[in-house]
MIMARDO-511717 format. One record per residue (C-alpha): residue number from 1; residue in one letter; z, y, x. Coordinates in Angstrom, 2 decimals. Layout:
<pts>
+------+-------+---------+---------+---------+
: vonu : setor :       w :       v :       u :
+------+-------+---------+---------+---------+
:  NUM :     A :       Z :       Y :       X :
...
+------+-------+---------+---------+---------+
</pts>
This chain:
<pts>
+------+-------+---------+---------+---------+
: vonu : setor :       w :       v :       u :
+------+-------+---------+---------+---------+
:    1 :     M :    0.02 :   12.56 :  -16.57 :
:    2 :     K :    2.03 :   12.58 :  -13.39 :
:    3 :     A :    3.39 :    9.18 :  -12.41 :
:    4 :     E :    6.29 :    8.82 :  -10.05 :
:    5 :     Y :    7.61 :    5.74 :   -8.33 :
:    6 :     P :   11.31 :    5.11 :   -8.62 :
:    7 :     W :   12.69 :    4.98 :   -5.11 :
:    8 :     L :   15.35 :    2.50 :   -3.98 :
:    9 :     A :   17.60 :    3.10 :   -0.98 :
:   10 :     E :   16.76 :   -0.38 :    0.31 :
:   11 :     Y :   13.12 :    0.69 :    0.82 :
:   12 :     D :   14.29 :    2.77 :    3.80 :
:   13 :     K :   15.44 :   -0.30 :    5.69 :
:   14 :     P :   13.03 :   -2.53 :    7.61 :
:   15 :     D :   15.08 :   -5.57 :    6.55 :
:   16 :     C :   14.03 :   -5.01 :    2.93 :
:   17 :     W :   10.40 :   -5.47 :    3.96 :
:   18 :     N :   11.16 :   -8.15 :    6.56 :
:   19 :     N :   12.71 :  -10.25 :    3.78 :
:   20 :     F :    9.99 :   -9.36 :    1.29 :
:   21 :     S :    7.14 :  -10.16 :    3.69 :
:   22 :     P :    7.03 :  -13.96 :    3.27 :
:   23 :     I :    6.24 :  -13.69 :   -0.45 :
:   24 :     Y :    4.49 :  -10.33 :   -0.63 :
:   25 :     F :    0.93 :  -10.76 :   -1.96 :
:   26 :     Q :    1.22 :  -14.55 :   -1.76 :
:   27 :     T :    1.24 :  -15.67 :   -5.38 :
:   28 :     F :   -0.74 :  -14.83 :   -8.46 :
:   29 :     P :   -1.12 :  -12.21 :   -9.88 :
:   30 :     F :   -0.90 :  -10.06 :   -6.72 :
:   31 :     P :   -4.18 :  -11.11 :   -5.04 :
:   32 :     F :   -6.14 :  -10.76 :   -8.29 :
:   33 :     G :   -4.64 :   -7.36 :   -9.11 :
:   34 :     L :   -5.16 :   -6.09 :   -5.60 :
:   35 :     Y :   -8.77 :   -7.24 :   -5.59 :
:   36 :     L :   -9.53 :   -5.11 :   -8.62 :
:   37 :     N :   -7.43 :   -2.12 :   -7.55 :
:   38 :     D :   -8.72 :   -2.05 :   -4.00 :
:   39 :     N :  -12.50 :   -2.20 :   -4.40 :
:   40 :     K :  -13.12 :    1.56 :   -4.78 :
:   41 :     L :  -10.71 :    2.31 :   -1.99 :
:   42 :     R :  -12.40 :   -0.20 :    0.30 :
:   43 :     R :  -15.78 :    1.44 :   -0.32 :
:   44 :     F :  -14.29 :    4.84 :    0.54 :
:   45 :     L :  -12.57 :    3.64 :    3.72 :
:   46 :     K :  -15.69 :    1.77 :    4.84 :
:   47 :     N :  -17.51 :    5.12 :    5.06 :
:   48 :     Q :  -14.93 :    6.80 :    7.30 :
:   49 :     K :  -16.08 :    7.51 :   10.84 :
:   50 :     G :  -14.28 :    7.81 :   14.16 :
:   51 :     K :  -10.89 :    6.50 :   15.23 :
:   52 :     I :   -8.72 :    5.54 :   12.23 :
:   53 :     V :   -5.02 :    4.65 :   11.83 :
:   54 :     D :   -3.46 :    2.84 :    8.85 :
:   55 :     L :    0.06 :    4.26 :    8.39 :
:   56 :     G :    2.40 :    1.83 :    6.67 :
:   57 :     C :   -0.11 :   -0.97 :    7.14 :
:   58 :     G :    2.27 :   -3.65 :    5.85 :
:   59 :     N :    0.59 :   -7.04 :    6.04 :
:   60 :     G :   -2.70 :   -5.51 :    7.15 :
:   61 :     R :   -4.62 :   -5.55 :    3.90 :
:   62 :     F :   -6.66 :   -2.47 :    4.96 :
:   63 :     L :   -6.66 :   -2.92 :    8.74 :
:   64 :     V :  -10.28 :   -4.00 :    8.70 :
:   65 :     Y :  -11.05 :   -0.29 :    8.11 :
:   66 :     A :   -8.72 :    1.01 :   10.84 :
:   67 :     D :   -8.47 :    0.80 :   14.60 :
:   68 :     V :   -4.66 :    0.62 :   14.62 :
:   69 :     G :   -1.94 :   -0.20 :   12.10 :
:   70 :     V :    1.60 :    1.21 :   12.06 :
:   71 :     D :    4.62 :   -0.13 :   10.18 :
:   72 :     F :    8.39 :   -0.26 :   10.62 :
:   73 :     S :    8.76 :   -3.88 :    9.46 :
:   74 :     K :    8.47 :   -6.53 :   12.17 :
:   75 :     A :    7.76 :   -9.24 :    9.60 :
:   76 :     M :    4.96 :   -7.26 :    7.96 :
:   77 :     L :    3.43 :   -6.50 :   11.37 :
:   78 :     K :    3.60 :  -10.18 :   12.28 :
:   79 :     R :    1.35 :  -10.85 :    9.28 :
:   80 :     A :   -0.85 :   -7.82 :   10.08 :
:   81 :     K :   -1.50 :   -9.14 :   13.60 :
:   82 :     R :   -3.51 :  -11.96 :   12.01 :
:   83 :     T :   -6.27 :   -9.41 :   11.38 :
:   84 :     G :   -6.82 :   -9.17 :   15.12 :
:   85 :     K :   -6.28 :   -5.40 :   15.09 :
:   86 :     P :   -3.64 :   -3.70 :   17.26 :
:   87 :     V :   -0.40 :   -2.87 :   15.47 :
:   88 :     V :    2.49 :   -0.60 :   16.40 :
:   89 :     L :    6.13 :   -0.92 :   15.33 :
:   90 :     A :    7.20 :    2.66 :   14.52 :
:   91 :     S :    8.67 :    4.98 :   11.92 :
:   92 :     L :    6.15 :    7.17 :   10.13 :
:   93 :     M :    8.48 :   10.09 :   10.78 :
:   94 :     H :    8.10 :    9.66 :   14.57 :
:   95 :     L :    4.63 :    8.38 :   15.40 :
:   96 :     P :    4.11 :    7.42 :   19.06 :
:   97 :     F :    0.71 :    9.08 :   19.37 :
:   98 :     R :   -0.54 :   12.34 :   20.87 :
:   99 :     D :   -1.67 :   15.18 :   18.64 :
:  100 :     K :   -5.04 :   14.49 :   17.01 :
:  101 :     S :   -5.30 :   11.01 :   18.54 :
:  102 :     F :   -7.21 :    9.88 :   15.44 :
:  103 :     D :  -10.02 :   11.29 :   13.33 :
:  104 :     T :   -8.49 :    9.87 :   10.15 :
:  105 :     A :   -5.08 :    8.63 :    9.07 :
:  106 :     F :   -4.44 :    6.96 :    5.73 :
:  107 :     M :   -1.61 :    5.45 :    3.71 :
:  108 :     V :   -2.10 :    3.08 :    0.78 :
:  109 :     D :    0.86 :    2.84 :   -1.61 :
:  110 :     T :    3.13 :    3.76 :    1.30 :
:  111 :     S :    4.51 :    7.11 :    0.23 :
:  112 :     G :    6.10 :    5.45 :   -2.80 :
:  113 :     V :    8.45 :    3.55 :   -0.52 :
:  114 :     I :    9.31 :    6.47 :    1.77 :
:  115 :     N :   12.56 :    8.23 :    0.93 :
:  116 :     P :   11.49 :   11.29 :   -1.12 :
:  117 :     T :   13.49 :   13.54 :    1.22 :
:  118 :     K :   11.45 :   12.24 :    4.18 :
:  119 :     R :    7.93 :   12.28 :    2.72 :
:  120 :     R :    7.15 :   15.77 :    3.95 :
:  121 :     A :    8.09 :   14.71 :    7.50 :
:  122 :     A :    5.86 :   11.63 :    7.24 :
:  123 :     Y :    2.95 :   13.73 :    5.98 :
:  124 :     S :    3.47 :   16.26 :    8.79 :
:  125 :     E :    3.39 :   13.46 :   11.35 :
:  126 :     A :    0.22 :   12.01 :    9.82 :
:  127 :     K :   -1.46 :   15.42 :    9.98 :
:  128 :     R :   -0.25 :   15.90 :   13.54 :
:  129 :     V :   -1.87 :   12.69 :   14.82 :
:  130 :     A :   -5.12 :   12.88 :   12.81 :
:  131 :     G :   -7.76 :   15.41 :   11.91 :
:  132 :     T :   -7.87 :   14.17 :    8.31 :
:  133 :     F :   -5.11 :   12.48 :    6.30 :
:  134 :     Y :   -5.42 :   10.57 :    3.01 :
:  135 :     D :   -2.55 :    9.30 :    0.86 :
:  136 :     F :   -3.70 :    6.75 :   -1.72 :
:  137 :     L :   -1.44 :    5.72 :   -4.58 :
:  138 :     A :   -3.58 :    3.01 :   -6.12 :
:  139 :     H :   -0.93 :    1.73 :   -8.52 :
:  140 :     D :   -0.24 :    5.14 :  -10.06 :
:  141 :     R :   -3.28 :    4.51 :  -12.26 :
:  142 :     T :   -1.40 :    1.86 :  -14.23 :
:  143 :     Y :    1.93 :    1.47 :  -15.98 :
:  144 :     I :    3.57 :    0.23 :  -12.79 :
:  145 :     P :    5.84 :    3.24 :  -12.08 :
:  146 :     F :    7.19 :    3.21 :  -15.64 :
:  147 :     L :    7.78 :   -0.55 :  -15.68 :
:  148 :     L :    9.39 :   -0.50 :  -12.24 :
:  149 :     S :   11.91 :    2.06 :  -13.43 :
:  150 :     I :   12.80 :   -0.04 :  -16.49 :
:  151 :     F :   13.21 :   -3.30 :  -14.58 :
:  152 :     Q :   15.21 :   -1.65 :  -11.82 :
:  153 :     K :   17.58 :   -0.12 :  -14.38 :
:  154 :     I :   18.42 :   -3.60 :  -15.64 :
:  155 :     A :   19.00 :   -4.68 :  -12.03 :
:  156 :     L :   16.47 :   -7.47 :  -11.64 :
:  157 :     P :   16.00 :   -8.67 :   -8.05 :
:  158 :     I :   13.21 :   -6.79 :   -6.25 :
:  159 :     R :   11.09 :   -9.94 :   -5.80 :
:  160 :     L :   11.16 :  -10.73 :   -9.52 :
:  161 :     T :   10.66 :   -7.08 :  -10.46 :
:  162 :     A :    7.45 :   -6.78 :   -8.45 :
:  163 :     Y :    5.84 :   -9.81 :  -10.12 :
:  164 :     L :    6.91 :   -8.85 :  -13.63 :
:  165 :     V :    5.65 :   -5.31 :  -13.22 :
:  166 :     L :    2.23 :   -6.35 :  -11.95 :
:  167 :     L :    1.83 :   -9.07 :  -14.54 :
:  168 :     L :    2.77 :   -6.78 :  -17.45 :
:  169 :     S :    0.87 :   -3.73 :  -16.28 :
:  170 :     F :   -2.49 :   -5.14 :  -15.30 :
:  171 :     P :   -5.10 :   -3.27 :  -17.36 :
:  172 :     I :   -7.06 :   -5.59 :  -19.64 :
:  173 :     D :  -10.19 :   -3.43 :  -19.30 :
:  174 :     R :  -10.27 :   -4.26 :  -15.58 :
:  175 :     V :  -10.13 :   -7.97 :  -16.34 :
:  176 :     R :  -13.04 :   -7.54 :  -18.76 :
:  177 :     K :  -15.08 :   -5.48 :  -16.26 :
:  178 :     L :  -14.49 :   -8.07 :  -13.57 :
:  179 :     A :  -15.52 :  -10.88 :  -15.90 :
:  180 :     I :  -18.67 :   -8.98 :  -16.89 :
:  181 :     S :  -19.53 :   -8.25 :  -13.26 :
:  182 :     H :  -19.25 :  -11.95 :  -12.43 :
:  183 :     G :  -21.38 :  -13.03 :  -15.40 :
:  184 :     H :  -18.62 :  -14.44 :  -17.61 :
:  185 :     F :  -19.34 :  -12.03 :  -20.46 :
:  186 :     T :  -22.35 :  -10.05 :  -21.46 :
:  187 :     S :  -21.87 :   -6.46 :  -22.48 :
:  188 :     S :  -23.64 :   -5.31 :  -25.60 :
+------+-------+---------+---------+---------+
</pts>
């Protein structure tokens, strides 16, 4: 099944993310959901070699696996700087790097917030600056795209929409697997 993110025009504006930054990932259930969603991706990124750039790094959740982070939101980059990694304020359509400056470039849940008419340009730029490019859409594995489209049709504010979607879409089997892995249940 192909999942698609609904795209909002406000995603294209840094102010959307500057305003969203203070609460993004701050309250339950975001950290818990991200912990479960991100583990496989973290293992993959940990094994990448060479110079690596995180495109659309946001608050820096994956910067530990990159040498440099890039985002167009000043507020998100302010949070990303706390990782101690260098960050660059730039559009993904016009990256300020020379050709093949990096061995690997990656995006995590970034292409879903790029205007669909501009995604090809962002991908071309990523491929221009890196030998290898990965685009990870971690949340496409859940009901999130479908729920986002429903909540956005009824015009809920974006902050409320994000929390409702994550809360309602979190797969119960992941909760059970996490509980088993931490010794809370025994599997038979």
